[in-house]
N, CA, C and O atoms as a Maestro MAE file, in Angstrom:
{
 s_m_m2io_version
 :::
 2.0.0
}

f_m_ct {
 s_m_title
 :::
 protein
 m_atom[336] {
  # First column is atom index #
  i_m_mmod_type
  r_m_x_coord
  r_m_y_coord
  r_m_z_coord
  i_m_residue_number
  s_m_chain_name
  s_m_pdb_residue_name
  s_m_pdb_atom_name
  i_m_atomic_number
  :::
  1 25 -26.054 -21.916 69.815 1 A "MET " " N  " 7
  2 3 -25.245 -23.163 70.765 1 A "MET " " CA " 6
  3 2 -23.836 -21.996 70.924 1 A "MET " " C  " 6
  4 15 -23.434 -21.337 71.883 1 A "MET " " O  " 8
  5 25 -23.493 -22.091 69.901 2 A "VAL " " N  " 7
  6 3 -22.416 -21.477 69.773 2 A "VAL " " CA " 6
  7 2 -22.022 -20.309 71.575 2 A "VAL " " C  " 6
  8 15 -21.016 -20.443 72.271 2 A "VAL " " O  " 8
  9 25 -22.923 -19.531 71.775 3 A "ARG " " N  " 7
  10 3 -22.760 -19.307 72.540 3 A "ARG " " CA " 6
  11 2 -22.406 -19.687 73.717 3 A "ARG " " C  " 6
  12 15 -21.400 -19.460 74.389 3 A "ARG " " O  " 8
  13 25 -23.571 -20.440 73.941 4 A "SER " " N  " 7
  14 3 -23.655 -21.397 75.322 4 A "SER " " CA " 6
  15 2 -22.465 -22.037 75.130 4 A "SER " " C  " 6
  16 15 -21.675 -21.786 76.040 4 A "SER " " O  " 8
  17 25 -22.029 -22.788 74.267 5 A "HIS " " N  " 7
  18 3 -20.465 -23.481 74.791 5 A "HIS " " CA " 6
  19 2 -19.508 -22.820 75.340 5 A "HIS " " C  " 6
  20 15 -18.784 -23.158 76.276 5 A "HIS " " O  " 8
  21 25 -19.529 -21.185 74.303 6 A "SER " " N  " 7
  22 3 -18.403 -20.175 74.798 6 A "SER " " CA " 6
  23 2 -17.946 -19.818 75.925 6 A "SER " " C  " 6
  24 15 -16.896 -19.300 76.306 6 A "SER " " O  " 8
  25 25 -19.132 -20.262 76.533 7 A "GLU " " N  " 7
  26 3 -19.113 -19.798 77.725 7 A "GLU " " CA " 6
  27 2 -18.189 -20.130 79.230 7 A "GLU " " C  " 6
  28 15 -17.873 -19.451 80.207 7 A "GLU " " O  " 8
  29 25 -17.866 -22.244 78.588 8 A "HIS " " N  " 7
  30 3 -16.454 -22.280 79.110 8 A "HIS " " CA " 6
  31 2 -15.478 -22.330 79.097 8 A "HIS " " C  " 6
  32 15 -14.628 -22.945 79.741 8 A "HIS " " O  " 8
  33 25 -15.488 -20.948 77.515 9 A "TYR " " N  " 7
  34 3 -13.880 -21.112 76.666 9 A "TYR " " CA " 6
  35 2 -12.749 -20.287 77.840 9 A "TYR " " C  " 6
  36 15 -13.218 -19.443 78.603 9 A "TYR " " O  " 8
  37 25 -11.727 -20.524 77.866 10 A "ASP " " N  " 7
  38 3 -10.686 -19.410 78.053 10 A "ASP " " CA " 6
  39 2 -9.956 -18.642 77.316 10 A "ASP " " C  " 6
  40 15 -9.850 -17.433 77.521 10 A "ASP " " O  " 8
  41 25 -9.286 -19.366 76.235 11 A "LEU " " N  " 7
  42 3 -8.860 -18.777 75.706 11 A "LEU " " CA " 6
  43 2 -9.433 -19.477 73.786 11 A "LEU " " C  " 6
  44 15 -10.100 -20.512 73.765 11 A "LEU " " O  " 8
  45 25 -9.146 -18.925 72.707 12 A "LEU " " N  " 7
  46 3 -10.246 -18.759 71.923 12 A "LEU " " CA " 6
  47 2 -9.550 -18.305 70.879 12 A "LEU " " C  " 6
  48 15 -9.396 -17.086 70.800 12 A "LEU " " O  " 8
  49 25 -8.799 -19.447 69.530 13 A "LEU " " N  " 7
  50 3 -8.294 -19.026 68.744 13 A "LEU " " CA " 6
  51 2 -8.711 -19.528 67.500 13 A "LEU " " C  " 6
  52 15 -9.021 -20.640 67.072 13 A "LEU " " O  " 8
  53 25 -8.615 -18.165 66.950 14 A "ARG " " N  " 7
  54 3 -9.197 -19.065 65.281 14 A "ARG " " CA " 6
  55 2 -8.275 -18.817 64.367 14 A "ARG " " C  " 6
  56 15 -7.423 -17.931 64.424 14 A "ARG " " O  " 8
  57 25 -8.506 -19.921 63.164 15 A "THR " " N  " 7
  58 3 -7.664 -20.228 62.070 15 A "THR " " CA " 6
  59 2 -8.205 -19.577 61.256 15 A "THR " " C  " 6
  60 15 -9.418 -19.371 61.216 15 A "THR " " O  " 8
  61 25 -7.058 -18.997 60.192 16 A "THR " " N  " 7
  62 3 -7.251 -17.662 59.506 16 A "THR " " CA " 6
  63 2 -7.323 -18.457 58.154 16 A "THR " " C  " 6
  64 15 -6.325 -19.158 57.989 16 A "THR " " O  " 8
  65 25 -8.336 -18.531 57.054 17 A "LEU " " N  " 7
  66 3 -7.933 -19.377 56.118 17 A "LEU " " CA " 6
  67 2 -7.111 -18.717 55.255 17 A "LEU " " C  " 6
  68 15 -7.184 -17.526 54.951 17 A "LEU " " O  " 8
  69 25 -5.881 -19.984 54.648 18 A "ASP " " N  " 7
  70 3 -5.141 -19.312 53.223 18 A "ASP " " CA " 6
  71 2 -4.914 -19.736 52.242 18 A "ASP " " C  " 6
  72 15 -3.861 -20.310 51.966 18 A "ASP " " O  " 8
  73 25 -5.928 -19.536 51.424 19 A "PRO " " N  " 7
  74 3 -6.862 -20.539 50.517 19 A "PRO " " CA " 6
  75 2 -5.485 -20.871 49.336 19 A "PRO " " C  " 6
  76 15 -5.685 -21.548 48.328 19 A "PRO " " O  " 8
  77 25 -4.488 -20.438 49.577 20 A "ASP " " N  " 7
  78 3 -3.960 -20.581 49.033 20 A "ASP " " CA " 6
  79 2 -2.594 -21.636 49.216 20 A "ASP " " C  " 6
  80 15 -1.612 -21.846 48.504 20 A "ASP " " O  " 8
  81 25 -3.069 -22.203 50.593 21 A "LEU " " N  " 7
  82 3 -2.505 -23.395 51.315 21 A "LEU " " CA " 6
  83 2 -3.435 -25.545 50.451 21 A "LEU " " C  " 6
  84 15 -4.608 -25.797 50.728 21 A "LEU " " O  " 8
  85 25 -2.939 -26.154 49.936 22 A "PRO " " N  " 7
  86 3 -3.728 -27.172 50.115 22 A "PRO " " CA " 6
  87 2 -4.153 -27.793 50.795 22 A "PRO " " C  " 6
  88 15 -3.585 -27.499 51.848 22 A "PRO " " O  " 8
  89 25 -4.865 -28.575 50.996 23 A "LEU " " N  " 7
  90 3 -5.860 -29.570 51.975 23 A "LEU " " CA " 6
  91 2 -4.844 -30.599 52.043 23 A "LEU " " C  " 6
  92 15 -4.538 -31.237 51.036 23 A "LEU " " O  " 8
  93 25 -4.060 -30.889 53.678 24 A "GLY " " N  " 7
  94 3 -3.660 -31.830 54.036 24 A "GLY " " CA " 6
  95 2 -4.882 -33.512 53.012 24 A "GLY " " C  " 6
  96 15 -6.066 -33.634 52.698 24 A "GLY " " O  " 8
  97 25 -3.314 -34.607 52.865 25 A "ARG " " N  " 7
  98 3 -3.846 -35.272 52.375 25 A "ARG " " CA " 6
  99 2 -4.171 -36.620 53.470 25 A "ARG " " C  " 6
  100 15 -4.549 -37.707 53.034 25 A "ARG " " O  " 8
  101 25 -3.953 -36.343 54.979 26 A "ASN " " N  " 7
  102 3 -4.006 -36.850 56.388 26 A "ASN " " CA " 6
  103 2 -5.218 -37.379 56.156 26 A "ASN " " C  " 6
  104 15 -5.208 -38.609 56.189 26 A "ASN " " O  " 8
  105 25 -7.060 -36.505 55.759 27 A "LYS " " N  " 7
  106 3 -8.182 -37.400 56.340 27 A "LYS " " CA " 6
  107 2 -8.778 -36.744 54.967 27 A "LYS " " C  " 6
  108 15 -8.439 -35.764 54.304 27 A "LYS " " O  " 8
  109 25 -9.908 -37.804 54.822 28 A "HIS " " N  " 7
  110 3 -10.395 -36.743 53.793 28 A "HIS " " CA " 6
  111 2 -11.314 -35.599 54.246 28 A "HIS " " C  " 6
  112 15 -12.073 -35.454 55.205 28 A "HIS " " O  " 8
  113 25 -10.898 -34.705 53.009 29 A "ARG " " N  " 7
  114 3 -11.570 -33.512 53.477 29 A "ARG " " CA " 6
  115 2 -13.004 -33.350 51.971 29 A "ARG " " C  " 6
  116 15 -13.029 -34.128 51.017 29 A "ARG " " O  " 8
  117 25 -14.233 -31.926 52.205 30 A "ASP " " N  " 7
  118 3 -14.018 -32.052 50.792 30 A "ASP " " CA " 6
  119 2 -13.389 -30.774 50.632 30 A "ASP " " C  " 6
  120 15 -13.221 -29.778 51.336 30 A "ASP " " O  " 8
  121 25 -13.002 -31.257 49.089 31 A "PRO " " N  " 7
  122 3 -11.803 -30.433 47.995 31 A "PRO " " CA " 6
  123 2 -12.295 -28.886 47.463 31 A "PRO " " C  " 6
  124 15 -11.667 -28.044 46.823 31 A "PRO " " O  " 8
  125 25 -13.992 -28.869 48.120 32 A "ASN " " N  " 7
  126 3 -14.623 -27.685 47.704 32 A "ASN " " CA " 6
  127 2 -13.932 -26.111 48.348 32 A "ASN " " C  " 6
  128 15 -13.902 -25.707 49.510 32 A "ASN " " O  " 8
  129 25 -13.284 -25.290 46.729 33 A "LEU " " N  " 7
  130 3 -12.627 -24.460 47.869 33 A "LEU " " CA " 6
  131 2 -13.834 -23.013 48.016 33 A "LEU " " C  " 6
  132 15 -13.758 -22.489 49.127 33 A "LEU " " O  " 8
  133 25 -14.350 -22.687 47.545 34 A "ASP " " N  " 7
  134 3 -15.456 -21.928 47.844 34 A "ASP " " CA " 6
  135 2 -16.785 -21.884 49.382 34 A "ASP " " C  " 6
  136 15 -17.476 -21.014 49.911 34 A "ASP " " O  " 8
  137 25 -16.507 -23.610 49.608 35 A "PHE " " N  " 7
  138 3 -16.894 -23.979 50.577 35 A "PHE " " CA " 6
  139 2 -16.182 -23.132 52.360 35 A "PHE " " C  " 6
  140 15 -16.531 -22.382 53.272 35 A "PHE " " O  " 8
  141 25 -14.910 -24.041 51.834 36 A "ARG " " N  " 7
  142 3 -14.027 -23.857 52.876 36 A "ARG " " CA " 6
  143 2 -14.209 -21.528 53.462 36 A "ARG " " C  " 6
  144 15 -14.279 -20.902 54.519 36 A "ARG " " O  " 8
  145 25 -14.197 -21.118 51.695 37 A "ALA " " N  " 7
  146 3 -13.771 -20.150 51.989 37 A "ALA " " CA " 6
  147 2 -15.398 -19.609 52.688 37 A "ALA " " C  " 6
  148 15 -15.359 -18.817 53.630 37 A "ALA " " O  " 8
  149 25 -16.333 -19.938 52.327 38 A "LEU " " N  " 7
  150 3 -18.007 -19.791 52.911 38 A "LEU " " CA " 6
  151 2 -17.501 -20.285 54.912 38 A "LEU " " C  " 6
  152 15 -17.951 -19.408 55.649 38 A "LEU " " O  " 8
  153 25 -17.076 -20.915 55.363 39 A "ALA " " N  " 7
  154 3 -16.955 -21.352 56.617 39 A "ALA " " CA " 6
  155 2 -16.278 -20.584 57.222 39 A "ALA " " C  " 6
  156 15 -16.507 -19.969 58.264 39 A "ALA " " O  " 8
  157 25 -15.079 -20.613 56.313 40 A "ASP " " N  " 7
  158 3 -14.453 -19.224 57.324 40 A "ASP " " CA " 6
  159 2 -14.935 -17.688 57.796 40 A "ASP " " C  " 6
  160 15 -14.987 -17.197 58.924 40 A "ASP " " O  " 8
  161 25 -15.241 -17.166 56.579 41 A "ARG " " N  " 7
  162 3 -16.857 -15.971 56.654 41 A "ARG " " CA " 6
  163 2 -17.311 -16.195 57.113 41 A "ARG " " C  " 6
  164 15 -17.826 -15.144 57.495 41 A "ARG " " O  " 8
  165 25 -18.053 -17.458 57.956 42 A "HIS " " N  " 7
  166 3 -19.632 -17.401 58.808 42 A "HIS " " CA " 6
  167 2 -18.749 -17.692 60.026 42 A "HIS " " C  " 6
  168 15 -19.230 -17.391 61.119 42 A "HIS " " O  " 8
  169 25 -17.578 -18.212 59.995 43 A "VAL " " N  " 7
  170 3 -17.355 -18.741 61.652 43 A "VAL " " CA " 6
  171 2 -16.569 -17.234 62.146 43 A "VAL " " C  " 6
  172 15 -16.615 -16.802 63.297 43 A "VAL " " O  " 8
  173 25 -15.938 -16.645 61.131 44 A "HIS " " N  " 7
  174 3 -15.470 -15.056 61.821 44 A "HIS " " CA " 6
  175 2 -16.393 -14.577 62.265 44 A "HIS " " C  " 6
  176 15 -16.415 -14.455 63.490 44 A "HIS " " O  " 8
  177 25 -17.792 -14.002 61.299 45 A "GLN " " N  " 7
  178 3 -18.567 -13.937 61.229 45 A "GLN " " CA " 6
  179 2 -19.702 -13.637 63.028 45 A "GLN " " C  " 6
  180 15 -19.940 -12.638 63.707 45 A "GLN " " O  " 8
  181 25 -20.120 -15.233 63.141 46 A "VAL " " N  " 7
  182 3 -20.365 -15.496 64.251 46 A "VAL " " CA " 6
  183 2 -19.699 -14.806 65.616 46 A "VAL " " C  " 6
  184 15 -20.011 -14.199 66.640 46 A "VAL " " O  " 8
  185 25 -18.792 -15.228 65.039 47 A "LEU " " N  " 7
  186 3 -17.317 -14.587 66.742 47 A "LEU " " CA " 6
  187 2 -17.427 -12.998 67.188 47 A "LEU " " C  " 6
  188 15 -17.433 -12.637 68.365 47 A "LEU " " O  " 8
  189 25 -17.540 -11.853 65.722 48 A "LEU " " N  " 7
  190 3 -18.030 -10.753 65.444 48 A "LEU " " CA " 6
  191 2 -19.010 -10.506 66.463 48 A "LEU " " C  " 6
  192 15 -19.054 -9.744 67.428 48 A "LEU " " O  " 8
  193 25 -20.074 -11.690 65.793 49 A "ASP " " N  " 7
  194 3 -21.586 -11.106 66.478 49 A "ASP " " CA " 6
  195 2 -21.912 -11.670 67.812 49 A "ASP " " C  " 6
  196 15 -22.842 -11.168 68.444 49 A "ASP " " O  " 8
  197 25 -21.299 -12.573 68.256 50 A "LEU " " N  " 7
  198 3 -21.575 -12.602 69.924 50 A "LEU " " CA " 6
  199 2 -20.807 -11.622 70.710 50 A "LEU " " C  " 6
  200 15 -21.321 -11.015 71.650 50 A "LEU " " O  " 8
  201 25 -18.911 -11.364 70.140 51 A "GLU " " N  " 7
  202 3 -18.322 -10.637 70.379 51 A "GLU " " CA " 6
  203 2 -17.715 -11.182 71.579 51 A "GLU " " C  " 6
  204 15 -17.630 -10.818 72.752 51 A "GLU " " O  " 8
  205 25 -17.174 -12.545 70.643 52 A "LEU " " N  " 7
  206 3 -15.909 -13.197 71.705 52 A "LEU " " CA " 6
  207 2 -14.744 -13.584 71.453 52 A "LEU " " C  " 6
  208 15 -14.260 -14.384 70.652 52 A "LEU " " O  " 8
  209 25 -14.245 -12.742 72.443 53 A "PRO " " N  " 7
  210 3 -13.132 -12.469 72.758 53 A "PRO " " CA " 6
  211 2 -11.994 -13.653 71.970 53 A "PRO " " C  " 6
  212 15 -11.797 -14.742 72.508 53 A "PRO " " O  " 8
  213 25 -11.384 -13.313 70.802 54 A "HIS " " N  " 7
  214 3 -10.265 -14.500 70.114 54 A "HIS " " CA " 6
  215 2 -9.688 -13.850 69.764 54 A "HIS " " C  " 6
  216 15 -9.908 -12.639 69.789 54 A "HIS " " O  " 8
  217 25 -8.233 -14.660 69.066 55 A "GLU " " N  " 7
  218 3 -7.465 -14.516 68.710 55 A "GLU " " CA " 6
  219 2 -6.964 -15.180 67.435 55 A "GLU " " C  " 6
  220 15 -7.293 -16.363 67.357 55 A "GLU " " O  " 8
  221 25 -6.038 -14.570 66.117 56 A "GLN " " N  " 7
  222 3 -6.086 -15.190 64.877 56 A "GLN " " CA " 6
  223 2 -4.944 -16.193 64.894 56 A "GLN " " C  " 6
  224 15 -3.825 -15.946 65.344 56 A "GLN " " O  " 8
  225 25 -5.306 -17.279 64.394 57 A "LEU " " N  " 7
  226 3 -3.840 -18.036 64.490 57 A "LEU " " CA " 6
  227 2 -3.485 -18.209 63.192 57 A "LEU " " C  " 6
  228 15 -3.924 -19.267 62.741 57 A "LEU " " O  " 8
  229 25 -2.843 -17.552 62.411 58 A "HIS " " N  " 7
  230 3 -2.373 -17.796 60.800 58 A "HIS " " CA " 6
  231 2 -1.801 -19.137 60.779 58 A "HIS " " C  " 6
  232 15 -1.509 -19.884 61.713 58 A "HIS " " O  " 8
  233 25 -1.720 -19.259 59.748 59 A "SER " " N  " 7
  234 3 -0.800 -20.991 58.683 59 A "SER " " CA " 6
  235 2 -0.108 -20.855 59.096 59 A "SER " " C  " 6
  236 15 -0.008 -21.771 59.912 59 A "SER " " O  " 8
  237 25 0.929 -20.016 59.202 60 A "ASP " " N  " 7
  238 3 2.445 -19.774 59.561 60 A "ASP " " CA " 6
  239 2 2.902 -20.219 60.908 60 A "ASP " " C  " 6
  240 15 4.016 -20.671 61.174 60 A "ASP " " O  " 8
  241 25 1.565 -19.972 61.998 61 A "GLY " " N  " 7
  242 3 1.515 -19.215 64.254 61 A "GLY " " CA " 6
  243 2 1.366 -20.332 63.960 61 A "GLY " " C  " 6
  244 15 0.197 -20.271 63.579 61 A "GLY " " O  " 8
  245 25 1.807 -21.898 63.767 62 A "HIS " " N  " 7
  246 3 1.886 -22.507 64.887 62 A "HIS " " CA " 6
  247 2 2.169 -22.965 66.278 62 A "HIS " " C  " 6
  248 15 1.552 -23.440 67.232 62 A "HIS " " O  " 8
  249 25 3.499 -22.573 65.930 63 A "GLN " " N  " 7
  250 3 4.665 -22.567 67.119 63 A "GLN " " CA " 6
  251 2 3.997 -21.393 68.304 63 A "GLN " " C  " 6
  252 15 3.710 -21.570 69.488 63 A "GLN " " O  " 8
  253 25 3.896 -20.184 67.460 64 A "ALA " " N  " 7
  254 3 3.225 -18.901 68.214 64 A "ALA " " CA " 6
  255 2 2.070 -19.398 69.228 64 A "ALA " " C  " 6
  256 15 1.923 -19.296 70.446 64 A "ALA " " O  " 8
  257 25 1.140 -20.117 67.941 65 A "ALA " " N  " 7
  258 3 -0.106 -20.285 69.097 65 A "ALA " " CA " 6
  259 2 0.660 -21.193 70.368 65 A "ALA " " C  " 6
  260 15 0.834 -20.538 71.396 65 A "ALA " " O  " 8
  261 25 1.023 -22.297 70.393 66 A "LEU " " N  " 7
  262 3 1.385 -23.315 70.994 66 A "LEU " " CA " 6
  263 2 2.465 -22.650 72.206 66 A "LEU " " C  " 6
  264 15 2.943 -23.440 73.020 66 A "LEU " " O  " 8
  265 25 2.788 -21.333 72.281 67 A "ASP " " N  " 7
  266 3 3.490 -20.597 72.713 67 A "ASP " " CA " 6
  267 2 3.117 -20.254 73.712 67 A "ASP " " C  " 6
  268 15 3.324 -20.594 74.877 67 A "ASP " " O  " 8
  269 25 1.977 -18.859 72.773 68 A "ARG " " N  " 7
  270 3 0.297 -18.821 73.617 68 A "ARG " " CA " 6
  271 2 -0.057 -19.010 74.574 68 A "ARG " " C  " 6
  272 15 0.075 -18.383 75.625 68 A "ARG " " O  " 8
  273 25 -0.737 -20.228 74.247 69 A "THR " " N  " 7
  274 3 -1.855 -21.662 74.781 69 A "THR " " CA " 6
  275 2 -0.710 -22.567 76.301 69 A "THR " " C  " 6
  276 15 -1.130 -23.111 77.323 69 A "THR " " O  " 8
  277 25 0.386 -22.430 75.945 70 A "VAL " " N  " 7
  278 3 1.212 -22.711 76.926 70 A "VAL " " CA " 6
  279 2 1.612 -22.002 77.738 70 A "VAL " " C  " 6
  280 15 1.691 -22.436 78.888 70 A "VAL " " O  " 8
  281 25 2.091 -20.384 77.384 71 A "ALA " " N  " 7
  282 3 1.618 -19.464 77.985 71 A "ALA " " CA " 6
  283 2 0.945 -18.698 79.256 71 A "ALA " " C  " 6
  284 15 1.343 -18.118 80.266 71 A "ALA " " O  " 8
  285 25 -0.380 -19.044 78.602 72 A "PHE " " N  " 7
  286 3 -1.740 -18.874 79.274 72 A "PHE " " CA " 6
  287 2 -2.060 -19.504 80.236 72 A "PHE " " C  " 6
  288 15 -2.585 -19.124 81.283 72 A "PHE " " O  " 8
  289 25 -1.627 -20.895 79.773 73 A "ALA " " N  " 7
  290 3 -2.593 -21.827 81.020 73 A "ALA " " CA " 6
  291 2 -1.557 -21.594 82.136 73 A "ALA " " C  " 6
  292 15 -2.045 -21.570 83.266 73 A "ALA " " O  " 8
  293 25 0.088 -21.376 82.026 74 A "ASN " " N  " 7
  294 3 0.633 -21.185 82.740 74 A "ASN " " CA " 6
  295 2 0.211 -20.238 83.862 74 A "ASN " " C  " 6
  296 15 0.071 -20.554 85.044 74 A "ASN " " O  " 8
  297 25 0.037 -19.085 83.345 75 A "ALA " " N  " 7
  298 3 -0.494 -17.938 83.950 75 A "ALA " " CA " 6
  299 2 -1.901 -18.384 84.933 75 A "ALA " " C  " 6
  300 15 -1.720 -18.651 86.121 75 A "ALA " " O  " 8
  301 25 -2.806 -18.418 84.539 76 A "ARG " " N  " 7
  302 3 -4.029 -19.283 84.843 76 A "ARG " " CA " 6
  303 2 -3.716 -19.830 85.906 76 A "ARG " " C  " 6
  304 15 -4.344 -19.555 86.928 76 A "ARG " " O  " 8
  305 25 -2.440 -20.935 85.923 77 A "LEU " " N  " 7
  306 3 -2.733 -21.827 87.037 77 A "LEU " " CA " 6
  307 2 -2.005 -20.827 87.713 77 A "LEU " " C  " 6
  308 15 -2.887 -20.149 88.240 77 A "LEU " " O  " 8
  309 25 -1.039 -20.394 87.973 78 A "ALA " " N  " 7
  310 3 0.336 -20.192 88.771 78 A "ALA " " CA " 6
  311 2 -0.993 -18.440 89.717 78 A "ALA " " C  " 6
  312 15 -0.792 -17.853 90.780 78 A "ALA " " O  " 8
  313 25 -2.534 -18.155 88.342 79 A "GLY " " N  " 7
  314 3 -3.266 -17.253 89.165 79 A "GLY " " CA " 6
  315 2 -4.444 -18.337 90.251 79 A "GLY " " C  " 6
  316 15 -5.171 -18.109 91.217 79 A "GLY " " O  " 8
  317 25 -4.235 -19.068 89.755 80 A "ALA " " N  " 7
  318 3 -5.267 -20.067 90.697 80 A "ALA " " CA " 6
  319 2 -4.702 -20.862 92.293 80 A "ALA " " C  " 6
  320 15 -5.220 -21.188 93.361 80 A "ALA " " O  " 8
  321 25 -3.588 -20.899 91.770 81 A "GLY " " N  " 7
  322 3 -2.422 -21.151 93.057 81 A "GLY " " CA " 6
  323 2 -2.046 -22.476 92.839 81 A "GLY " " C  " 6
  324 15 -1.678 -23.029 93.875 81 A "GLY " " O  " 8
  325 25 -2.021 -23.047 92.016 82 A "VAL " " N  " 7
  326 3 -2.270 -24.565 91.368 82 A "VAL " " CA " 6
  327 2 -0.540 -25.047 91.247 82 A "VAL " " C  " 6
  328 15 0.232 -24.552 90.426 82 A "VAL " " O  " 8
  329 25 -0.223 -25.940 92.095 83 A "GLY " " N  " 7
  330 3 1.234 -26.678 92.338 83 A "GLY " " CA " 6
  331 2 1.993 -25.664 93.356 83 A "GLY " " C  " 6
  332 15 3.221 -25.746 93.354 83 A "GLY " " O  " 8
  333 25 1.467 -24.838 94.113 84 A "SER " " N  " 7
  334 3 2.232 -24.154 95.157 84 A "SER " " CA " 6
  335 2 2.003 -24.535 96.406 84 A "SER " " C  " 6
  336 15 2.611 -24.003 97.335 84 A "SER " " O  " 8
  :::
 }
 m_bond[335] {
  # First column is bond index #
  i_m_from
  i_m_to
  i_m_order
  :::
  1 1 2 1
  2 2 3 1
  3 3 4 2
  4 3 5 1
  5 5 6 1
  6 6 7 1
  7 7 8 2
  8 7 9 1
  9 9 10 1
  10 10 11 1
  11 11 12 2
  12 11 13 1
  13 13 14 1
  14 14 15 1
  15 15 16 2
  16 15 17 1
  17 17 18 1
  18 18 19 1
  19 19 20 2
  20 19 21 1
  21 21 22 1
  22 22 23 1
  23 23 24 2
  24 23 25 1
  25 25 26 1
  26 26 27 1
  27 27 28 2
  28 27 29 1
  29 29 30 1
  30 30 31 1
  31 31 32 2
  32 31 33 1
  33 33 34 1
  34 34 35 1
  35 35 36 2
  36 35 37 1
  37 37 38 1
  38 38 39 1
  39 39 40 2
  40 39 41 1
  41 41 42 1
  42 42 43 1
  43 43 44 2
  44 43 45 1
  45 45 46 1
  46 46 47 1
  47 47 48 2
  48 47 49 1
  49 49 50 1
  50 50 51 1
  51 51 52 2
  52 51 53 1
  53 53 54 1
  54 54 55 1
  55 55 56 2
  56 55 57 1
  57 57 58 1
  58 58 59 1
  59 59 60 2
  60 59 61 1
  61 61 62 1
  62 62 63 1
  63 63 64 2
  64 63 65 1
  65 65 66 1
  66 66 67 1
  67 67 68 2
  68 67 69 1
  69 69 70 1
  70 70 71 1
  71 71 72 2
  72 71 73 1
  73 73 74 1
  74 74 75 1
  75 75 76 2
  76 75 77 1
  77 77 78 1
  78 78 79 1
  79 79 80 2
  80 79 81 1
  81 81 82 1
  82 82 83 1
  83 83 84 2
  84 83 85 1
  85 85 86 1
  86 86 87 1
  87 87 88 2
  88 87 89 1
  89 89 90 1
  90 90 91 1
  91 91 92 2
  92 91 93 1
  93 93 94 1
  94 94 95 1
  95 95 96 2
  96 95 97 1
  97 97 98 1
  98 98 99 1
  99 99 100 2
  100 99 101 1
  101 101 102 1
  102 102 103 1
  103 103 104 2
  104 103 105 1
  105 105 106 1
  106 106 107 1
  107 107 108 2
  108 107 109 1
  109 109 110 1
  110 110 111 1
  111 111 112 2
  112 111 113 1
  113 113 114 1
  114 114 115 1
  115 115 116 2
  116 115 117 1
  117 117 118 1
  118 118 119 1
  119 119 120 2
  120 119 121 1
  121 121 122 1
  122 122 123 1
  123 123 124 2
  124 123 125 1
  125 125 126 1
  126 126 127 1
  127 127 128 2
  128 127 129 1
  129 129 130 1
  130 130 131 1
  131 131 132 2
  132 131 133 1
  133 133 134 1
  134 134 135 1
  135 135 136 2
  136 135 137 1
  137 137 138 1
  138 138 139 1
  139 139 140 2
  140 139 141 1
  141 141 142 1
  142 142 143 1
  143 143 144 2
  144 143 145 1
  145 145 146 1
  146 146 147 1
  147 147 148 2
  148 147 149 1
  149 149 150 1
  150 150 151 1
  151 151 152 2
  152 151 153 1
  153 153 154 1
  154 154 155 1
  155 155 156 2
  156 155 157 1
  157 157 158 1
  158 158 159 1
  159 159 160 2
  160 159 161 1
  161 161 162 1
  162 162 163 1
  163 163 164 2
  164 163 165 1
  165 165 166 1
  166 166 167 1
  167 167 168 2
  168 167 169 1
  169 169 170 1
  170 170 171 1
  171 171 172 2
  172 171 173 1
  173 173 174 1
  174 174 175 1
  175 175 176 2
  176 175 177 1
  177 177 178 1
  178 178 179 1
  179 179 180 2
  180 179 181 1
  181 181 182 1
  182 182 183 1
  183 183 184 2
  184 183 185 1
  185 185 186 1
  186 186 187 1
  187 187 188 2
  188 187 189 1
  189 189 190 1
  190 190 191 1
  191 191 192 2
  192 191 193 1
  193 193 194 1
  194 194 195 1
  195 195 196 2
  196 195 197 1
  197 197 198 1
  198 198 199 1
  199 199 200 2
  200 199 201 1
  201 201 202 1
  202 202 203 1
  203 203 204 2
  204 203 205 1
  205 205 206 1
  206 206 207 1
  207 207 208 2
  208 207 209 1
  209 209 210 1
  210 210 211 1
  211 211 212 2
  212 211 213 1
  213 213 214 1
  214 214 215 1
  215 215 216 2
  216 215 217 1
  217 217 218 1
  218 218 219 1
  219 219 220 2
  220 219 221 1
  221 221 222 1
  222 222 223 1
  223 223 224 2
  224 223 225 1
  225 225 226 1
  226 226 227 1
  227 227 228 2
  228 227 229 1
  229 229 230 1
  230 230 231 1
  231 231 232 2
  232 231 233 1
  233 233 234 1
  234 234 235 1
  235 235 236 2
  236 235 237 1
  237 237 238 1
  238 238 239 1
  239 239 240 2
  240 239 241 1
  241 241 242 1
  242 242 243 1
  243 243 244 2
  244 243 245 1
  245 245 246 1
  246 246 247 1
  247 247 248 2
  248 247 249 1
  249 249 250 1
  250 250 251 1
  251 251 252 2
  252 251 253 1
  253 253 254 1
  254 254 255 1
  255 255 256 2
  256 255 257 1
  257 257 258 1
  258 258 259 1
  259 259 260 2
  260 259 261 1
  261 261 262 1
  262 262 263 1
  263 263 264 2
  264 263 265 1
  265 265 266 1
  266 266 267 1
  267 267 268 2
  268 267 269 1
  269 269 270 1
  270 270 271 1
  271 271 272 2
  272 271 273 1
  273 273 274 1
  274 274 275 1
  275 275 276 2
  276 275 277 1
  277 277 278 1
  278 278 279 1
  279 279 280 2
  280 279 281 1
  281 281 282 1
  282 282 283 1
  283 283 284 2
  284 283 285 1
  285 285 286 1
  286 286 287 1
  287 287 288 2
  288 287 289 1
  289 289 290 1
  290 290 291 1
  291 291 292 2
  292 291 293 1
  293 293 294 1
  294 294 295 1
  295 295 296 2
  296 295 297 1
  297 297 298 1
  298 298 299 1
  299 299 300 2
  300 299 301 1
  301 301 302 1
  302 302 303 1
  303 303 304 2
  304 303 305 1
  305 305 306 1
  306 306 307 1
  307 307 308 2
  308 307 309 1
  309 309 310 1
  310 310 311 1
  311 311 312 2
  312 311 313 1
  313 313 314 1
  314 314 315 1
  315 315 316 2
  316 315 317 1
  317 317 318 1
  318 318 319 1
  319 319 320 2
  320 319 321 1
  321 321 322 1
  322 322 323 1
  323 323 324 2
  324 323 325 1
  325 325 326 1
  326 326 327 1
  327 327 328 2
  328 327 329 1
  329 329 330 1
  330 330 331 1
  331 331 332 2
  332 331 333 1
  333 333 334 1
  334 334 335 1
  335 335 336 2
  :::
 }
}
């Protein structure tokens, strides 16, 4: 399923788990830290196994990820002649 869906992705960001950061309280989340670590490890392994190009998104890199995404989209749009 991941392989099929990933064919449509142009930019893939993978969050990097920081187990020292507490879970946000704005949503109901499972507080199981072992589950969080396993999920992180398995997502990473799927990306490697499927050889999906992706970029790391670190917990303190939100603005950098936004900047990178906007630059990526602008470059794609410029290359497609959109807006000319």
